[in-house]
N, C-alpha and C positions, 0 to 999 in steps of 0.2 A: 331321393335315396341319400344317403349318405357312404362316402367315399374317403378313404386313408389317403392322400393328395401330397407326395414330397412336390416342398417348392423351391425349394434350397436346401445344399446338403446340413443332415442334422435341422430340418425342417417339414415335419410332417402336419398337414392341416386337416382337421374332419370337415371337408366341404360338401353341401348339398348340391347333388349334381342330376341332371332329367335320368329319371328310370329307361332302361334299355326295353325295346319290343322286339320279339322275337317274329322274325321273317318267315318264308317259307323253308322248312328244314332246319329251323333254327329251335333252341331250348334256351328259357328264360330259368336261370338258377338262383334259389336265395344261397348266398354263401353262407355257411354257418363255420368253418375254420379256416385257418391259413398257416402255412409254416412259412417263417422267415428262413428265407435260402443267405448263403455266404454272397452272392449275386447281389439280393437283395442290402446287404448290410454295406456292400462297397456301393451301389448307388446313393445309399444314405450317407454315408459319413466321408465319399470322395467325389460324389456326382458322375460317376462312372465305373463300370465292370469291364475290366478289361478293356478295350478298345472302342466301349462304346459308352457315348459320353451322353448325359441328359439335356437336352437342350427347349424342353419345355415343361408345365408341369405335369406332374406323373404318377399314376397309380403302380405301386409295385406290386406283385406278387404274382407265383406262378404255380403254388402248391397248395389246393383248396381242395375243398369238398361241400356239399350242400345238398340241398332236395331238390327236386322237378319244381318249378312254380307255375310257368304254362309252357305251350308251345306252337309254333305257328302250324301251318299247312304241311301236309307231307310225312311228319314225324310219326313212326310207326316202333313200336318196341319197346318205350317208354311210357311210365305213368306219372301223373301229379302227385306230389310226394314223395317219390322215389328218391332213395337217398344215392348219389352219383359221386365220385371220384372225378375229377375233371382235368382232362389232359388239357395242359396247356398252347399244344403246337398245333398250328393248322396247317397243313399242307395244301399245296394244289393238285396231289394226285397225277400230272401229266407233264412235268418235267423231265429233264434226263435222270437226275438222280432218282425223280420218285419212281419211275418207270424201270430204274437198274434197283432198287431195292436199297436206296440211300435216303429216306423221305427227311432223315436229319437234316439231310444237306440240302432240303428244298429251296429251288432258288427263288421263289414266290413264297417262302413260309413266313407267316402271321405266328410270331410265337410272342404270348401276353404276360406283359411285365418285361418286354425287352427294349431296350433305346438302339437296337441293330437297327431300324428303321426311323426315317422322320416324313411324316409323324411319327410317334412312336406309338408300338401296340400298348395301350394301357391294359394295366395289369388287373387282379383280381383281389384286390385289399378295398373290397365295396360291397354292399349289400344285396345286390343282384348283378350279375353278367350273364349276358347272352352268347352263348357258342353254338355251334353246329351240334347234331343230334349225336355223329360220331364222334364228339369230342365227350360223350357222358358214357363212363362205364358203372354200370351200375353194381352195388355193394347192399349184403343183406340189411335188415332194420336194426338189425344187434351191435353193427359194427359202428363205434364210437367216430363224431365225425373227425377228431384232429388225428387220428388214427389213420382214417380213410385218406386223407390228402398228405401222405408221407408217401401216397403211391409213387408221385413222381421223383422223389430223391432216391426211391427203392428201386427206380426203373431207371434212371440213371448207376446205378450201381448194379443192375442185373447185366446193362450191354455192357460194361467196361469188363465184367469178370467175364462174358461170351467172348470178347476179343480178345482175352487172354490165352484162348484154348483151354484144353483141359488140365486142370490142376489137383487132379488124380494123383494123392500120392507127393505134390511138390511142395519145397521149402519157398513161404509166400511172407513177403516183406510189404507191411502198409507203411508207407511214410503219410503222415497227417493224420489226428484221428478226433477229427471234426464230425459232425454227424452223415454227411457223405463216408467220407473215412472210415467210420464204425459201420458203417451198411456196407460197406465193400468186404469188411471184416467177418460179417454175419454170412453174407454171400459166399465168401471165398471158403468158408467153412463149412458150409452146405453144398458146396461144388467139390469137395474132397480133399482140400488142403492138409498134408500133413502135419505141415509145423506152421505158426502163424506168428510173425513176430510182430509188433506195433511199436512208431517211432512218434513220440511229439515233444514239444516243450509243455504243453502243461500236465499237470501229474492229475487233475480231477479225469480228464480227456483219457490218459492211459490207464485211470482207474475202469472208466465207464467201459474199454477195449477190454481188458482182463474180464470183465463180467461178461461182455460177448463172447469170450471164446479165445483172447489173446493166449500164445501158450507162452509167448515173452513180452515184456513192453520194457521199452529203453527211454531214458530222455534224450533228446536230442542233444543236447549237450554233453552227453560223454563221447568225446571225440575219439576216445581211444578205442571204444565199442564199434565206432562205425571204422577208424580203419583198420580193424580187424578182420570186418566183414569184408574189405577190399583187396585182403591178403589174397595169394592164391588164386588171382585174377576171377576172384570176385567167389560170394558164399549163397545167395538165393537164385534160385529157379525163376521167379516172377516177383518184382516189385511194380508194386500200384504205388504210383505217386500220387497223393490227394491232398496236399499241403499248399499248391500253387506258389510256392517259393524256388528260387533260384537254388537255395541250400537244401531244399530236400528233394529236389531234380538233381542236383551233384550227387547227394547220397544214393540215390536211386541206382544212377550210372556207376556208382562206384563197387555198390553194393551186389549187382545181378554178378550173377557167372556169366562166363564167358560162353557164348550162346543160348543166354538167358532175353528173357523177357521184358521191356517196362515197358507199363500202361502208365500212359499222361491224361488223368484226369482232373487235376485241377488247375483252375483258371490262371495262368501266370502274369504279372503285371503288364501293363501294356507297353507295348515297343519292344525292344529285343533286349531279349535276356543272357547273361553270361551261361556258357553249357559249353560242359566238358567233351566237345562234339568226337573229338579224336577215339576216346573211348567207346563211341557207338562202332568206330570203325575196327580199332583195333580186339575186342573184344567180342564181334560179330554178333552186337545187340540187335534185338527188334526191339527197335523203338516205336511206339504204335500209338497214335492219340484216341482218346474215345472223346465224343459229342454228342451229348444227351442223350438220347436211345430213340428206338424206332417201334418195333412191336411189343416191345417190352413192358409199355404202360398198364395194358390190362393184365399180365401177368403177374404184374406188381401187386395192383388192386385186387387180383385173387389172391395172390399170398396172403395179403394183409387179412383180408376177410376171413380165409381159413385158419390162420392163425401161425404161419409155419415160420417167419420172421418174429424175433423178439424182439419189439419196438419201446418195450415200457423204460428201458434203462436210458434211452436217449430222448423220450418227451418229457424235459426237466421244468418249463415253466407255460403259462396261459394268461394273457391278458386280453380286456377288451377291447375293441378298436377305438374308443376313445384314450387310450392310456399308450396306442400305438409309439409314442416317441421315447418313452419309457422301457418300451419292450425292445425297441433296437436296441438301446443303452445296456440292456442285461443279455440281448443276444451277443454283442460284442465283448462281452465279459467272459470271457472261456473259464475263467476261475470258479462262475457260479453257474453257467448255463450250458448246456448242449445243444437241444432242439426246442426253439422259443414258437408258438403257435398266438395268433391274434384271434379272437372270437367274435361273432357278427351274430350277436343274439335281435 
């Protein structure tokens, strides 16, 4: 079978690799579509994502959907040919975090397409993958594969908004309008936010945010508006930081009102980041991190299958696996793309 393998920054080769065979309790999935994530872009262009560096040839990709091709002994409730969205995270189910309802912090997590462990857990940008049956979430036959592959980023957004608490009647600021940011905006709207303001440097991203329901969009270079938000100990009840930049975090901490909540979703650069931490103390801010997701993956897949979240404005490009390098270049250019998918026919 063929796989899109990252050999060095900005160099993916389509390599012939041994096709995997499912064991007991496992499923072999023919991958049909996969989305390029921000962490994939970071691995591709920088050779690392946050604190995780690539140290061996590495298959990227953790947002995919496909169809069941075969399965091993003991698998029930699934059928050959069935369409599934594939949860990339395999938890142990027994460590103290799994036992306490925090499986996203599993001490033995195997997250596909992540360089957090060595040898790396290879990703899903390949023609076939083998996963456990519990990682497969069935979707109806009428759901497009590219749309179904959006379950993973939507789950990230659902988890973050859940951690923010009730948004009913809240004034919400979304910092960063990439694919995750725009999904956060859509989920926050469904969660009852009264007003939604979105800020980004990209005019195209802001246009999409407006399409998805932002009441106000602001260019991140508009320092005067940001300064006004900081007046009188802040403006917004909840700020969701999805840019992954120190400047974005600074805007979040200055713009949230005293006693408000900042949810950190963006992955900041590796190492120490300059943070106006005194604002957390002086304004009694609840500063909450949000990492991946827990049980939201199946909820996200169902929401997509039922058409509850409008994904179409985000899905801007799709390329064949053979054009993976070009696809990553397009995905990196925010002036022309939002969410870019690879197809595996």
